[in-house]
C-alpha positions, -999 to +999 in steps of 0.1 A: +370-547+483+409-549+488+425-517+472+453-524+492+472-517+527+506-509+541+518-519+574+520-490+599+539-500+629+574-493+642+579-465+615+569-487+585+546-476+558+511-483+541+493-482+504+478-458+481+441-459+473+425-431+451+407-399+462+373-407+452+382-425+420+371-463+427+346-454+453+319-469+432+322-507+426+341-515+395+330-551+387+312-562+354+302-582+323+320-577+291+295-559+268+316-537+246+351-550+241+351-540+204+350-505+214+384-507+228+395-531+199+383-504+174+406-478+193+437-500+191+433-507+155+424-472+145+459-462+138+466-490+113+433-485+095+440-449+089+477-453+079+488-446+044+494-477+023+529-471+016+538-466+053+549-496+075+522-501+102+530-510+138+513-543+146+498-537+180+492-570+201+457-580+214+447-562+245+446-589+274+422-567+295+393-571+271+384-606+278+389-631+307+424-642+311+433-676+299+463-680+321+463-707+349+439-696+378+431-664+356+462-645+370+471-615+351+492-623+317+519-600+327+543-611+299+515-599+275+507-566+291+521-535+276+517-498+285+497-492+252+471-515+264+460-496+295+443-465+281+421-485+255+411-509+282+401-481+307+381-464+279+364-498+271+357-504+308+343-470+313+320-474+283+310-509+293+300-500+327+281-470+316+262-493+292+254-516+319+241-487+341+219-475+309+204-510+306+195-507+345+182-473+339+161-480+310+145-510+323+108-503+323+100-529+350+094-518+386+127-517+404+135-547+424+167-563+438+172-585+407+168-559+380+185-530+398+207-538+427+221-572+416+234-560+379+248-530+393+266-549+419+281-571+392+290-543+367+323-530+357+344-562+353+366-549+325+372-516+344+380-537+376+404-559+357+425-531+342+424-510+373+436-538+396+467-544+375+475-507+364+473-493+399+490-521+416+521-521+391+520-481+391+528-488+429+554-514+425+569-511+391+561-477+377+579-457+350+574-422+335+549-436+307+527-451+336+529-420+355+517-401+325+489-426+320+478-422+356+476-385+351+452-387+322+432-416+336+424-405+371+404-376+359+386-398+335+377-422+363+368-394+387+342-381+360+328-417+355+326-424+390+304-391+396+284-398+364+273-430+380+268-420+417+250-387+405+227-405+379+194-394+390+174-423+373+197-449+387+195-434+422+156-432+417+156-470+411+180-477+439+161-455+462+128-473+452+142-506+463+155-492+495+122-477+503+104-510+497+131-536+505+111-548+535+083-556+513+101-574+487+111-607+505+147-602+506+170-618+530+190-601+554+221-599+531+201-586+504+187-558+526+221-551+539+235-548+503+206-525+492+211-501+524+250-500+519+243-488+482+219-464+491+242-450+518+271-450+490+251-429+467+238-404+493+273-399+504+288-394+468+261-366+460+230-385+447+209-364+470+224-331+462+208-306+438+222-303+402+245-273+409+259-289+440+266-321+420+286-301+395+306-285+423+313-318+439+324-335+405+350-306+399+362-311+436+365-350+431+384-344+399+408-320+414+415-341+445+422-372+425+448-350+403+464-335+435+467-367+453+485-382+423+509-353+422+516-356+459+526-393+454+546-385+423+566-358+441+573-380+471+584-407+447+609-383+431+621-371+467+627-407+476+646-415+446+665-382+443+684-385+476+717-405+481+744-402+507+776-409+490+803-419+515+839-420+500+858-423+536+856-458+551+859-443+585+824-427+581+811-464+581+820-469+617+795-488+638+774-500+608+767-538+605+785-555+577+753-563+559+745-526+556+779-518+543+777-546+517+743-534+506+756-497+504+787-511+483+761-529+459+740-495+456+772-477+447+781-502+422+747-501+406+749-463+405+783-464+387+803-454+418+822-485+426+846-480+454+823-459+473+792-466+497+756-451+487+728-450+513+693-441+503+660-432+520+645-467+515+639-482+549+665-510+547+691-485+541+679-458+562+670-474+594+701-494+601+720-460+592+701-441+620+705-472+645+742-478+641+762-452+623+786-436+649+791-403+627+764-380+641+766-354+615+758-380+588+730-394+608+715-360+611+717-356+572+699-387+567+673-381+593+666-345+580+666-357+543+637-384+553+616-359+573+620-331+549+609-350+519+583-328+502+595-298+521+625-287+502+612-256+482+619-274+450+598-286+421+588-317+441+575-296+472+542-307+484+530-277+507+508-261+481+493-293+471+484-299+509+468-264+510+446-269+481+435-305+492+427-294+526+405-265+510+387-289+487+380-313+514+365-285+536+343-277+506+333-312+501+323-317+537+300-286+535+284-299+506+272-327+527+262-306+557+292-316+578+312-292+597+346-306+587+360-334+565+366-357+595+331-359+604+320-367+569+346-396+565+340-409+602+302-412+598+306-445+583+335-458+605+333-475+639+344-443+657+315-424+639+327-389+648+358-368+652+353-360+689+354-398+697+387-400+678+402-370+694+394-383+730+408-416+720+441-403+708+448-379+735+440-404+761+468-426+748+492-398+736+496-384+772+508-416+789+528-427+757+548-394+759+554-397+796+570-430+788+589-416+760+602-389+784+616-416+806+633-435+775+650-402+766+663-399+801+678-432+801+694-427+766+707-393+777+725-410+807+740-435+784+753-406+761+767-388+793+785-421+805+802-423+771+815-389+775+793-375+748+787-338+757+753-335+739+718-330+742+701-357+723+681-346+692+658-366+668+685-380+648+701-394+681+671-414+691+675-446+670+711-447+677+710-443+715+678-463+716+698-492+702+725-489+728+699-487+755+684-520+741+716-537+743+723-523+779+688-530+792+679-564+774+714-574+760+696-575+727+716-570+695+695-570+662+725-584+644+726-616+665+689-627+655+691-617+619+709-648+608+679-669+619+655-647+599+659-653+564+631-643+541+624-681+534+623-690+571+600-661+580+577-668+551+575-707+558+568-698+595+538-676+587+526-704+563+528-729+591+511-707+616+482-702+591+481-740+586+479-746+622+452-721+627+431-726+598+442-759+580+453-740+547+484-748+527+506-729+505+523-745+477+549-726+454+540-727+416+569-715+394+549-717+361+527-687+367+534-653+350+551-626+372+555-590+368+591-587+379+619-615+382+622-628+417+584-624+426+571-657+439+536-672+434+518-696+458+486-718+454+465-714+484+442-743+494+419-755+520+427-784+542+405-806+521+422-795+488+396-769+478+413-740+460+412-706+477+434-684+455+468-673+444+493-654+466+521-632+450+551-622+471+575-593+461+602-589+487+628-562+477+634-525+468+638-511+435+636-474+423+604-482+405+587-493+436+570-471+463+585-474+500+570-496+526+549-527+524+514-534+514+488-560+505+466-555+475+447-578+450+450-583+412+415-597+414+389-590+441+381-617+467+352-640+474+322-627+458+301-646+431+295-634+395+266-652+378+269-680+403+305-685+397+329-682+425+357-656+419+390-665+435+413-638+447+448-630+433+465-614+462+498-597+462+522-589+491+548-561+483+577-553+507+609-534+507+632-557+527+669-559+530+680-579+499+708-606+498+744-593+495+773-615+482+771-649+499+747-637+526+708-644+521+683-618+526+683-616+565+653-596+580+652-573+610+627-581+637+605-552+624+607-565+588+597-600+601+566-582+617+559-565+586+557-597+565+534-614+589+513-582+592+507-579+553+501-618+555+471-611+578+458-588+550+459-617+526+441-641+548+414-615+551+412-615+512+414-652+507+388-659+534+361-633+527+332-649+510+296-636+498+272-634+470+276-597+467+305-574+459+293-545+480+294-566+513+321-593+506+350-585+528+340-549+530+347-534+565+349-500+581+383-483+577+391-485+614+385-523+612+404-532+583+438-532+600+428-556+627+431-589+606+466-578+597+478-567+631+466-597+649+490-618+631+519-598+645+511-614+679+518-649+668+551-639+653+567-632+686+554-662+706+584-683+716+568-716+704+560-700+671+595-685+668+610-721+672+589-732+641+607-709+618+638-690+631+666-713+619+702-701+614+708-699+576+743-715+579+737-742+605+699-749+604+700-746+643+667-733+658+671-699+676+683-706+711+660-699+741+684-674+752+679-652+721+641-660+723+639-647+759+657-615+748+631-609+719+603-615+747+619-594+772+624-564+749+589-564+737+582-532+754+614-514+742+610-481+728+572-482+731+569-446+744+587-433+713+568-455+688+534-447+703+540-413+706+551-404+672+523-428+658+497-409+678+511-375+671+508-381+633+471-394+640+463-362+657+481-342+629+459-360+606+427-351+625+437-316+628+440-310+591+406-326+586+387-308+614+393-274+597+359-259+594+366-232+568+385-226+536+418-209+544+453-205+530+476-226+553+512-221+560+516-259+562+549-258+583+535-234+607+501-254+610+521-285+617+542-267+644+511-252+659+492-285+663+522-304+678+529-275+700+492-276+713+496-312+724+531-305+738+549-329+717+585-331+729+610-317+705+630-350+703+601-367+684+586-357+653+551-371+641+559-404+623+552-385+591+555-349+586+527-332+566+547-330+533+554-367+531+522-380+549+511-402+520+484-420+540+463-389+542+472-370+511+480-398+485+459-427+500+430-437+517+436-426+553+426-390+553+409-386+588+417-422+592+453-427+604+440-433+638+425-466+624+459-485+633+457-478+667+417-485+668+423-517+653+452-526+676+429-524+707+407-551+687+436-572+677+454-572+712+420-582+728+414-610+702+449-624+706+444-624+744+413-645+739+434-670+721+462-669+746+438-671+777+425-702+762+457-719+769+462-727+730+476-703+707+462-722+679+428-731+695+408-747+666+375-735+680+385-700+682+403-700+650+372-712+632+351-686+650+376-657+641+377-669+605+340-671+601+330-638+620+359-614+616+372-625+581+348-646+561+316-629+570+331-597+582+308-577+557+277-592+569+270-565+595+287-536+611+321-540+624+316-542+660+286-564+656+309-589+637+336-586+663+311-593+692+300-625+675+336-638+678+345-622+712+311-623+730+317-589+743+331-555+735+368-555+732+389-549+765+415-520+764+438-537+788+457-559+766+464-530+742+477-508+771+498-536+785+513-543+750+523-507+745+539-506+780+512-480+791+499-500+820+516-525+842 
């Protein structure tokens, strides 16, 4: 089930899923659309005759879409449609559950598991649109709807997952599934649903279920507040520059973008820099003014920690208490062990060892990088001790000195169109699939692109949306999500996915098209890897189609980043936007040679954040936390060097407090071990696009990934457990 993902590499971001809100499967038949229709028309029915009544448009969520390929009819969707559709979807699914519960026949797969697996289609339809748009095109009215609907969904989820009669039927099938003549996939679906219900309170006594419901509702509300605060903090900071001399060192594209932002903000003639990555990162990399770099750096890392109305410290405190309480209800010492029990890692001790074994050599490498940068500063006559806000700036100098690599030399070859077309070509060479732009489909914002995805033989696979550039109504980072779930069948009918890639890339400026940094290039290919996972996932049952452990889910995305940097692949897509010239071998060699650049820093900050996540969720007692002191204590305990902060400080760590990565941030690194091993398998075969390996990877790791446990499916492709060596070499931690 694709709720969505964000890239997490080289200081880029990820997606928001909801704390225990959509943990049940929301997929169904339309049974009671008329309930919502009556809600919509109630106002006009009760209006006084002499008053002019407002005509409310039909609710597009209350029936199957009639648009081409059944994409959402964005032009027809209004904010007024969401709440009635949520109410109808909740009532519809409850009616479907009641029908299962009230069935007098002995429970079977066909009369219990299958109808539950296919339930909730209206709720799924509205949820996929609302929560996706609330991430990428939000407004105050949508935020208010989310605040209202999240507790409703939490209660609905708990009402289903703790329904004793429903669980009694599921448990009966679970206890007798070996006697029912079920095939392997049906047995797996039964076992996974039984596990889901147990993990969501079905086996708890009534008083504990009531306590769990209250915890879940509070967590969903706190998570939303955390994200809203961070959105306000991101949008609320602007660095306004009036003196042109303060722009020294910045590339012209950054200067032009800042001038455009100033014009948008009514400050024409000035330059405005924001905390969006396309604005922030070049400023930290290139701005000569050290004081201004410090301002931007601290503004970014102190988000949510400014003692204002958007401060997140108390929310973190409350969420940690609730998560400890939740873990205790299920008999776990801490929340991390509760989460990890169904992941590949299985327990917190395994993750802790995994992380510290990487952190120590990574930080040793980072200290060497710092020494090299300090030497550059000294040689330039800068009598300073390097601080965190100096790292990006002097790292860029080190990259130029060590590798003769200048980001601005390669950007002209990396237009959005070139990079996109390159990844389409790579996917075609691997899997034979094609991408054809369709400009006649409805979109939710101007400039969003849509593509039809087809097999080599012309069979339809799905629709891909691509949303490239930042706006104030969009969360930061990059992610992949779905407007319609992928792969599974409903009543014998194949459901084709509608997948969305959302990025925040540097936009075009003046006559210059949108040119990507190398990191942005990797980001697009990363999110594209998630979309391939969505397009290829296939199966009869929603519960298992595409459904993988959390520490597996980043592997299909991260593996695509390996192809993007290969010289033969770069030549396929990197062409100068003015001349059409293919990127010369000299520049390609510089990209290749600098592959290990700054890996000590990037690995250290990533693993430090992963450790911080684990420490919050390894708390075993409910306690009041001084969040800043706790963070410092944990980082001091591992000896984190003062020049590096964890990639996300606690108060802006959306992954774990406003997303699905609590006790799971390590998953990016865990999955990277898999992706590096998998790509090394391709490379060692002598053919980057080896058709036999591509077919095996697609079948075992993408298409049938939910058929068995994650490592079992990976072994089917690889023939063995993953080797750590390719990961260690790729990160520069082993020669």
